[in-house]
C-alpha positions as CSV (number, residue, x, y, z in Angstrom):
1,M,57.1,130.0,58.6
2,R,53.4,129.6,59.3
3,K,51.7,132.6,60.9
4,Y,50.0,130.5,63.6
5,L,53.3,129.4,65.0
6,E,53.6,132.9,66.3
7,S,50.0,133.7,67.2
8,H,49.0,130.2,68.4
9,P,52.2,128.4,69.4
10,W,50.3,126.1,71.7
11,M,48.8,124.1,68.8
12,R,51.6,121.5,68.7
13,F,49.4,118.5,67.8
14,E,50.6,116.5,70.6
15,A,49.0,114.8,73.7
16,D,51.4,115.1,76.5
17,L,49.6,113.5,79.4
18,S,52.8,112.7,81.3
19,R,52.0,115.4,83.9
20,S,48.4,114.3,84.3
21,S,47.2,113.1,87.7
22,S,46.1,109.6,88.4
23,E,42.6,111.0,88.8
24,I,42.4,111.5,85.1
25,W,43.2,107.9,84.2
26,I,40.8,106.7,87.0
27,L,38.0,108.8,85.4
28,L,38.9,107.6,81.9
29,G,39.0,104.0,83.1
30,E,35.6,104.4,84.8
31,A,34.1,105.9,81.7
32,A,35.4,103.1,79.6
33,S,34.0,100.5,82.0
34,K,30.6,102.2,82.1
35,I,30.5,102.6,78.3
36,E,31.1,98.8,78.0
37,H,28.4,98.2,80.6
38,L,25.9,100.4,78.8
39,G,26.8,98.8,75.5
40,Q,26.1,95.3,76.8
41,S,22.9,96.1,78.6
42,P,19.7,94.9,76.8
43,L,16.9,97.5,76.8
44,K,13.2,97.0,76.3
45,P,12.3,98.5,72.9
46,G,10.1,101.2,74.5
47,L,12.8,102.3,76.9
48,A,15.5,102.1,74.2
49,A,13.5,104.3,71.8
50,E,12.8,106.8,74.6
51,L,16.4,106.9,75.7
52,M,17.4,107.5,72.0
53,Q,14.9,110.3,71.6
54,V,15.8,111.9,74.9
55,A,19.5,111.7,74.1
56,L,19.0,113.2,70.6
57,I,16.9,116.0,71.9
58,K,19.2,116.8,74.9
59,G,22.2,116.7,72.6
60,A,20.6,118.9,70.0
61,V,19.5,121.4,72.6
62,A,22.8,121.4,74.3
63,T,24.8,121.8,71.1
64,T,22.8,124.8,70.1
65,A,22.1,126.3,73.5
66,I,25.8,126.8,74.3
67,E,25.8,129.2,71.3
68,G,22.8,131.1,72.3
69,N,19.8,129.1,71.1
70,T,16.9,129.5,73.7
71,L,14.7,126.6,72.7
72,T,13.9,124.2,75.6
73,E,13.9,120.4,75.4
74,D,10.1,120.4,75.6
75,Q,9.8,122.8,72.8
76,V,12.2,120.8,70.6
77,R,10.2,117.6,71.4
78,R,7.0,119.3,70.4
79,I,8.5,120.7,67.2
80,L,9.7,117.2,66.2
81,D,6.2,115.9,67.0
82,G,4.6,118.6,64.9
83,E,2.8,120.1,67.9
84,L,4.6,123.4,68.0
85,K,4.9,126.1,65.4
86,L,7.2,129.0,66.2
87,P,6.5,132.6,65.0
88,P,8.6,133.7,62.0
89,S,11.0,135.7,64.2
90,Q,12.0,132.5,66.0
91,A,12.0,130.1,63.0
92,Y,15.8,130.2,62.9
93,L,16.0,128.7,66.4
94,A,14.1,125.7,65.2
95,K,16.2,125.5,62.0
96,E,19.5,125.5,64.0
97,V,18.2,122.6,66.1
98,E,16.8,120.7,63.1
99,N,20.2,120.9,61.3
100,V,21.9,119.4,64.4
101,I,19.3,116.6,64.6
102,L,19.6,116.0,60.8
103,S,23.4,115.6,61.2
104,C,23.0,113.3,64.2
105,N,20.5,111.2,62.4
106,Q,22.8,110.9,59.4
107,L,25.6,109.7,61.7
108,E,23.3,107.1,63.2
109,E,22.2,105.9,59.8
110,E,25.8,105.5,58.7
111,L,26.4,103.5,61.8
112,K,23.5,101.2,61.1
113,A,24.8,100.8,57.5
114,G,28.2,99.7,58.8
115,F,30.2,102.5,57.2
116,I,31.1,105.9,58.8
117,P,33.4,108.0,56.5
118,S,36.8,108.8,57.9
119,L,37.3,112.2,59.6
120,T,38.8,114.2,56.8
121,I,38.8,118.0,56.1
122,D,36.0,117.4,53.6
123,R,34.0,115.5,56.2
124,I,34.4,118.5,58.7
125,K,33.4,120.9,55.9
126,Q,30.3,118.7,55.3
127,W,29.3,118.9,59.0
128,N,29.6,122.7,58.9
129,F,27.6,123.0,55.7
130,Q,24.8,120.9,57.1
131,L,24.8,122.8,60.4
132,L,24.6,126.2,58.8
133,N,22.4,125.2,55.8
134,G,19.3,127.4,55.4
135,L,20.3,129.9,58.1
136,Q,20.6,133.7,57.7
137,L,24.4,134.4,57.8
138,D,26.6,137.4,57.2
139,P,27.7,137.8,53.6
140,E,31.3,136.7,54.2
141,I,30.2,133.4,55.8
142,I,29.7,130.5,53.4
143,P,28.5,127.2,54.9
144,G,31.2,124.5,54.6
145,E,33.9,126.8,53.4
146,I,37.0,127.8,55.4
147,R,36.8,131.4,56.5
148,K,39.0,134.1,54.8
149,H,38.7,136.6,57.6
150,S,39.7,136.9,61.3
151,V,37.2,135.8,64.0
152,T,37.1,136.4,67.7
153,V,35.1,134.7,70.4
154,G,35.1,136.9,73.5
155,R,38.7,137.7,73.9
156,Y,39.9,134.7,72.0
157,L,41.3,135.2,68.4
158,G,40.9,132.3,66.1
159,A,43.9,130.9,64.2
160,P,45.0,133.0,61.2
161,A,42.6,132.4,58.3
162,E,45.5,131.6,55.9
163,D,46.5,128.7,58.1
164,C,43.1,127.2,58.8
165,E,43.1,124.7,55.9
166,F,46.6,123.6,56.9
167,L,45.7,123.2,60.5
168,L,42.5,121.2,59.8
169,N,44.6,118.8,57.6
170,E,47.2,118.5,60.4
171,L,44.3,117.7,62.9
172,C,42.9,115.0,60.7
173,T,46.4,113.4,60.2
174,W,47.2,113.6,64.0
175,L,44.0,112.3,65.5
176,P,44.3,108.7,64.3
177,T,47.8,108.5,65.9
178,L,46.2,109.0,69.4
179,I,44.3,105.7,68.9
180,E,47.6,104.0,68.1
181,S,48.7,104.6,71.7
182,G,46.1,102.2,73.0
183,K,45.9,99.7,70.2
184,D,48.2,97.1,72.0
185,N,46.2,97.1,75.2
186,I,42.4,96.5,75.1
187,N,42.0,98.2,78.4
188,L,43.4,101.5,77.0
189,K,41.6,101.5,73.7
190,M,38.5,103.4,75.0
191,P,40.3,105.8,77.3
192,F,42.5,106.9,74.3
193,A,39.4,107.1,72.1
194,I,37.8,109.5,74.6
195,I,41.0,111.5,74.7
196,Q,41.0,111.6,70.9
197,A,37.4,112.9,70.8
198,V,37.9,115.5,73.5
199,L,41.1,116.8,71.9
200,A,39.5,117.0,68.5
201,H,36.9,119.2,70.1
202,L,39.6,121.4,71.8
203,Y,41.6,121.8,68.6
204,M,38.5,122.7,66.6
205,A,37.8,125.4,69.1
206,W,41.4,126.6,68.9
207,I,41.5,126.7,65.1
208,H,37.9,128.1,64.7
209,P,38.2,127.3,60.9
210,F,34.7,128.5,59.8
211,G,32.9,131.9,59.8
212,D,30.1,130.5,62.0
213,G,29.0,127.2,63.6
214,N,32.5,126.3,64.9
215,G,31.2,125.0,68.2
216,R,28.5,123.0,66.6
217,T,31.0,121.6,64.1
218,A,33.4,120.7,66.9
219,R,30.7,118.8,68.8
220,M,29.8,116.9,65.6
221,V,33.5,115.9,65.1
222,E,33.6,114.8,68.7
223,L,30.4,112.9,68.2
224,Q,31.6,111.1,65.1
225,L,34.8,110.0,66.9
226,L,32.9,108.6,69.9
227,V,30.5,106.7,67.7
228,Q,33.4,105.2,65.7
229,A,35.1,104.2,69.0
230,G,32.0,102.1,69.9
231,V,30.3,104.5,72.4
232,P,26.5,103.7,72.3
233,I,24.4,106.3,70.6
234,V,22.5,107.0,73.8
235,A,25.7,108.1,75.4
236,V,27.5,110.1,72.7
237,H,25.7,113.3,73.5
238,L,26.8,113.3,77.2
239,L,29.8,115.5,76.6
240,S,27.7,118.1,74.8
241,N,25.2,118.1,77.7
242,H,28.1,118.5,80.1
243,Y,29.5,121.5,78.3
244,N,26.1,123.1,78.1
245,K,25.2,122.5,81.8
246,T,28.6,123.8,82.9
247,R,28.9,126.6,80.3
248,T,30.9,129.0,82.4
249,E,33.4,126.4,83.3
250,Y,33.5,125.2,79.7
251,Y,34.6,128.5,78.4
252,R,37.0,128.9,81.4
253,Q,38.6,125.6,80.5
254,L,38.9,126.5,76.8
255,D,40.5,129.8,77.8
256,Y,42.9,128.2,80.3
257,A,44.0,125.6,77.7
258,S,45.3,128.3,75.4
259,R,46.7,130.7,78.0
260,S,48.6,127.9,79.7
261,G,50.5,127.3,76.5
262,G,48.6,124.3,75.4
263,D,48.2,122.3,78.7
264,I,45.5,119.9,77.7
265,T,45.2,118.0,81.0
266,S,42.8,120.3,82.7
267,F,40.3,120.2,79.8
268,V,40.6,116.4,79.5
269,K,39.9,116.0,83.2
270,Y,36.9,118.4,83.0
271,A,35.4,116.5,80.0
272,A,36.0,113.1,81.6
273,E,34.3,114.2,84.9
274,G,31.2,115.2,83.0
275,L,31.2,112.1,80.8
276,V,31.4,109.9,83.9
277,D,28.6,111.8,85.7
278,G,26.4,111.4,82.6
279,L,27.2,107.7,82.2
280,R,26.4,107.1,85.9
281,E,22.9,108.6,85.4
282,E,22.2,106.6,82.3
283,I,23.3,103.3,84.0
284,D,21.1,104.2,86.9
285,Q,18.2,104.2,84.4
286,V,19.3,100.9,83.0
287,N,19.6,99.4,86.5
288,K,16.1,100.5,87.4
289,Q,14.7,98.9,84.2
290,Q,16.5,95.6,85.1
291,I,15.1,95.8,88.7
292,D,11.6,96.4,87.2
293,L,12.0,93.4,85.0
294,A,13.3,91.2,87.8
295,W,10.4,92.3,90.0
296,K,7.9,91.6,87.3
297,D,9.3,88.1,86.9
298,Y,9.3,87.6,90.7
299,I,5.6,88.6,91.2
300,H,4.6,86.5,88.3
301,E,6.4,83.5,89.8
302,Q,4.8,84.1,93.2
303,I,1.3,84.7,92.0
304,F,1.1,81.8,89.5
305,K,2.5,79.2,91.8
306,E,-1.0,78.0,92.3
307,R,-3.8,78.1,89.8
308,S,-6.6,80.6,90.5
309,S,-9.1,82.4,88.3
310,G,-8.0,85.8,89.8
311,N,-4.2,85.4,89.2
312,E,-4.1,87.7,86.1
313,R,-6.1,90.3,87.9
314,R,-3.8,90.2,91.0
315,F,-0.8,90.3,88.8
316,R,-2.0,93.5,87.1
317,L,-2.9,95.0,90.5
318,V,0.6,94.6,91.8
319,K,2.0,96.1,88.6
320,A,-0.3,99.1,89.1
321,L,0.8,99.5,92.7
322,T,4.4,99.3,91.6
323,K,4.0,102.0,89.1
324,I,2.3,104.3,91.7
325,N,5.2,103.8,94.0
326,K,3.5,105.2,97.1
327,P,0.9,103.9,99.6
328,T,-2.6,104.1,98.1
329,K,-6.1,103.8,99.7
330,V,-8.4,101.0,98.5
331,N,-10.9,103.3,97.0
332,E,-8.2,105.2,95.1
333,L,-6.8,102.0,93.7
334,L,-9.9,101.5,91.5
335,N,-8.8,104.6,89.6
336,V,-5.1,104.2,89.3
337,S,-5.2,102.7,85.8
338,A,-7.8,101.8,83.1
339,V,-6.8,98.1,83.4
340,V,-7.5,98.0,87.2
341,T,-10.7,99.9,86.7
342,K,-11.8,97.4,84.1
343,D,-10.7,94.4,86.2
344,Y,-12.9,95.4,89.2
345,A,-15.8,96.9,87.3
346,G,-19.0,95.4,88.7
347,K,-17.2,93.9,91.7
348,T,-17.6,94.9,95.3
349,M,-15.0,96.6,97.4
350,K,-14.5,93.2,99.1
351,S,-13.1,91.7,95.9
352,I,-10.2,94.1,95.7
353,T,-9.6,93.8,99.5
354,R,-9.6,90.0,99.2
355,D,-7.0,90.2,96.3
356,L,-4.9,92.6,98.4
357,N,-4.9,90.3,101.3
358,T,-3.8,87.4,99.1
359,L,-0.9,89.6,97.8
360,I,0.0,90.4,101.4
361,T,0.2,86.7,102.2
362,L,2.5,86.2,99.2
363,G,4.7,89.0,100.5
364,L,4.2,91.2,97.4
365,V,2.1,93.9,99.0
366,E,2.2,95.7,102.4
367,K,-0.6,97.5,104.2
368,T,0.5,100.7,105.9
369,V,-1.4,103.5,107.7
370,S,-1.4,105.4,104.5
371,G,-2.6,102.6,102.3
372,Y,-1.3,99.6,100.3
373,R,2.1,99.6,98.6
374,A,4.1,97.1,96.5
375,K,7.1,95.7,98.3
376,I,9.5,96.1,95.4
377,E,12.4,96.5,97.8
378,Q,12.3,92.7,98.2
379,I,14.1,92.4,94.9
380,H,17.2,94.0,96.4
381,A,17.6,90.8,98.5
382,F,18.7,89.1,95.3
383,L,21.5,91.5,94.7
384,P,25.0,90.5,95.9
385,S,25.8,91.4,99.5
386,R,27.9,94.6,99.9
387,N,28.7,97.3,102.5
388,N,27.1,100.5,101.1
389,H,28.7,102.7,103.8
């Protein structure tokens, strides 16, 4: 008889969601829909690169911060850009984050190459090795090797060391069966993939198979499963961000899941809520980009309907006003961007006023008591009618 059956009887390697509320399935359905939306949304190269970097930095910071790393997103960005050098006493903080980023980048490269290794016990050990590599550790902790001693996190006691290898193998065998539940219904494929990733994280936290870095390893396992399921790279870090932003609730949910005898529904709901919130924010960014592109096309169409030597100049002026996004006085407009400054260099104030009046006639600019502003809200008229109340 395995020792964990007495000490951790809730680890049954089953996903009984029969008692789950309809709210969980609604959340999972919304998450699946938004993941599909995000995956099918074309992004401008600049925005795509920025979203990727922001997601990577946020994910790396969140993954390490929840375990005590104090580096901020700005510090991590500056470290990656070679603009910040930490003192020797804080070098380990940078190394922790760099190890997470290295692992995330490896996963992305595997995705681009078209082959992500299956989640096996060796793969999990590899993640732990990479995450702990180069860090100062206690003598009994060996990166990538199953612990041979007991560990506690707060009041939680990890699974018996003698059973950790067995439990990891059981986990790797069980997780693929969760996907089988949704294979015959395309609408259930992503919801069950999310459940799979979340439960992999939960069981990794329950087992606590390594001497250190278990939380980081759990999040890398979760990350791999989300990537394999087709979640866009820009969204796979959202769960880690959620756990970090709601750290107290994260630990409460982990604690409840074991004390309740293995009731997984509350943790799944908690994770799904955070994932949906994060997806909504990312889709808002994508929608803003699409509105900006539609507005740019619209102002180009309106300005260039008739030939005029000043069309290019007026087009750039509206774009500058759009970027400012607030009423601006005429004299201030000349300094809003280098392009506008160059366009009106050597011209009188009447030139820019004349251009503004032309843009007002075209319905692209509005004059208010506070100054001139771009009427970008016009683009909303092209959206389908709906009641927003």
